[in-house]
C-alpha positions in Angstrom: -37.2 23.2 33.4 -35.1 26.4 33.2 -33.7 25.7 36.7 -32.8 22.1 35.8 -31.0 23.2 32.6 -29.1 26.0 34.4 -28.1 23.5 37.2 -26.8 21.0 34.6 -25.0 23.9 32.9 -23.2 24.9 36.1 -22.3 21.3 36.9 -20.9 20.7 33.4 -18.9 24.0 33.7 -17.3 22.9 37.0 -16.5 19.4 35.5 -15.0 21.1 32.5 -12.8 23.3 34.6 -11.6 20.2 36.7 -10.9 18.1 33.6 -9.0 20.9 31.9 -6.9 21.4 35.0 -6.2 17.7 35.3 -4.6 17.5 31.9 -0.9 17.6 32.0 0.8 20.5 30.2 4.5 21.1 29.4 5.0 22.1 33.1 3.1 19.1 34.4 -0.1 21.0 35.2 -2.2 20.2 38.2 -2.3 16.5 37.3 0.6 15.7 39.5 -0.5 17.9 42.3 -4.0 16.4 42.9 -3.3 12.8 42.0 -3.7 13.0 38.3 -0.5 11.0 38.1 -2.3 8.1 39.8 -4.8 8.3 37.0 -2.0 7.6 34.6 -1.0 4.4 36.3 -4.6 3.1 36.1 -5.1 3.8 32.4 -1.5 4.2 31.2 -0.2 7.6 30.2 -1.4 7.7 26.6 -4.9 6.4 27.4 -5.2 8.9 30.2 -4.5 11.8 27.8 -7.0 10.3 25.3 -9.6 9.9 28.0 -9.2 13.4 29.3 -9.2 14.9 25.8 -12.4 13.1 24.8 -14.1 14.0 28.1 -13.2 17.6 27.5 -14.7 17.6 24.0 -17.9 15.8 25.1 -18.4 18.0 28.2 -17.7 21.2 26.2 -20.0 20.1 23.4 -22.9 19.3 25.7 -22.3 22.6 27.6 -22.6 24.5 24.3 -25.8 22.6 23.3 -27.4 23.3 26.7 -26.5 27.0 26.6 -28.0 27.4 23.1 -31.2 25.6 24.2 -31.5 27.9 27.2 -30.9 30.9 25.0 -33.4 29.8 22.3 -36.3 28.6 24.4 -36.1 30.4 27.8 -34.8 33.9 27.2 -37.5 35.8 25.4 -37.3 39.3 24.0 -40.0 41.0 22.0 -39.3 42.2 18.5 -39.8 45.8 19.4 -37.4 45.7 22.4 -34.7 43.9 20.4 -34.6 46.7 17.8 -34.1 49.4 20.3 -30.8 50.1 22.0 -30.4 50.9 25.6 -29.7 54.6 24.8 -32.9 54.8 22.8 -34.9 53.3 25.6 -33.4 55.8 28.0 -34.4 58.8 25.8 -38.0 57.7 25.8 -38.3 57.8 29.5 -40.0 61.0 30.7 -38.1 63.1 33.2 -39.4 64.9 36.2 -39.9 68.7 35.7 -37.2 70.9 37.2 -37.9 72.7 40.4 -38.5 76.5 40.1 -35.7 78.8 41.2 -36.5 80.8 44.3 
C-alpha cells in the first residue's frame, strides 16, 4: 500500500508541475511553446485558464492529502526516539578505547 501511495504521489507531483508550466503568465509561459495555445482554441482562452486553475487546485489538494496519509500511517517513530535529538543519540553511542602510545 505504501508503494502504491508513493507512486500516486510521484505521478500527481509530475502532473502538477506540467499543469503549472502550461498556465500562461505575463510572459506567455510555456503554454505557447508546447502547444498550450492550441488548448485555448479548444476551450476558449478564459475557459482554459479556469480549467488549468481548477486542475491545479485539485491536484495540489489531493497531493497534500496523500502526503499527510503517508506521513500519519506509514512513517512510524517511537515515542522515545522522537524526544531525543540526533546529537543526544550520538552522545549515547559508546566509542572505542584509544590505542596506547608506544
